[in-house]
PLY file of the C-alpha trace (Angstrom):
ply
format ascii 1.0
element vertex 94
property float x
property float y
property float z
element edge 93
property int vertex1
property int vertex2
end_header
85.30 105.51 118.32
83.77 103.21 115.75
82.48 103.86 112.23
79.02 102.48 111.48
78.20 102.80 107.76
74.69 103.62 106.55
72.67 102.11 103.70
74.87 100.26 101.16
78.20 101.64 102.35
81.19 99.57 103.48
84.13 100.63 105.68
87.48 99.27 104.43
91.04 99.27 105.71
93.86 99.05 103.16
96.39 96.22 103.37
100.00 97.21 104.02
102.33 97.83 101.10
104.89 95.18 100.20
108.26 95.93 101.78
110.24 93.83 99.34
109.95 92.46 95.85
109.38 88.83 94.94
113.13 88.55 94.25
113.94 89.73 97.80
114.95 93.36 97.20
113.81 95.69 100.00
111.91 98.79 98.90
112.07 102.23 100.48
108.75 103.58 101.75
108.54 106.02 98.83
108.94 103.16 96.31
106.33 100.92 97.93
103.08 100.75 96.01
99.95 100.24 98.09
97.79 97.45 96.75
94.13 98.07 95.98
93.26 95.17 98.28
91.26 96.07 101.36
89.95 94.33 104.47
86.22 94.85 105.14
85.84 96.35 108.63
82.11 97.21 108.83
79.14 96.76 106.52
75.99 98.89 106.37
72.51 97.35 106.68
71.55 97.70 103.00
67.86 98.42 102.39
66.31 100.89 99.97
68.90 102.93 98.06
67.74 105.27 95.28
64.46 103.35 94.99
66.08 99.90 94.72
66.36 97.20 97.37
70.06 96.51 98.11
71.15 93.27 99.78
74.62 93.36 101.31
76.73 90.45 100.00
80.08 91.39 101.57
80.77 90.84 105.25
83.32 91.98 107.81
86.63 90.16 107.54
86.56 89.56 103.79
89.29 90.85 101.48
88.08 92.86 98.49
89.49 94.58 95.42
88.49 98.21 94.91
89.27 100.70 92.11
92.26 102.98 92.67
90.29 106.21 93.16
87.10 104.80 94.70
85.56 105.92 97.95
86.18 108.55 100.59
89.29 108.44 102.78
88.78 109.18 106.50
91.13 109.14 109.48
89.83 108.07 112.89
91.95 107.37 115.97
95.18 107.44 113.90
93.80 104.76 111.53
92.99 105.42 107.87
89.78 103.99 106.44
88.03 104.15 103.09
84.24 104.25 102.82
82.76 102.96 99.54
79.39 101.86 98.24
79.06 98.12 97.84
78.74 98.65 94.07
82.28 100.19 94.03
83.76 96.83 95.12
85.13 95.06 92.05
85.71 91.58 93.50
85.92 89.51 96.67
89.27 87.76 97.13
88.99 84.15 98.27
0 1
1 2
2 3
3 4
4 5
5 6
6 7
7 8
8 9
9 10
10 11
11 12
12 13
13 14
14 15
15 16
16 17
17 18
18 19
19 20
20 21
21 22
22 23
23 24
24 25
25 26
26 27
27 28
28 29
29 30
30 31
31 32
32 33
33 34
34 35
35 36
36 37
37 38
38 39
39 40
40 41
41 42
42 43
43 44
44 45
45 46
46 47
47 48
48 49
49 50
50 51
51 52
52 53
53 54
54 55
55 56
56 57
57 58
58 59
59 60
60 61
61 62
62 63
63 64
64 65
65 66
66 67
67 68
68 69
69 70
70 71
71 72
72 73
73 74
74 75
75 76
76 77
77 78
78 79
79 80
80 81
81 82
82 83
83 84
84 85
85 86
86 87
87 88
88 89
89 90
90 91
91 92
92 93
């Protein structure tokens, strides 16, 4: 199955947590902190949202920074995804 977002929504997949610190110490899975950096998987078409024209400026494959509690978490085919509005994306990582 494949998720196809509607309007100004974006499907994201979270990057893996760091397994060791910058000094080389390995972390247990409970101590690993997931970063708020996501990979854009799919992008909606944009269009009219709440009476305003929305142009999609993110594209599949980009890395983005999203707020800690933003979006809706969904699980599909054993993969976890987050669906957010484009306006919930804080920054594009280059």
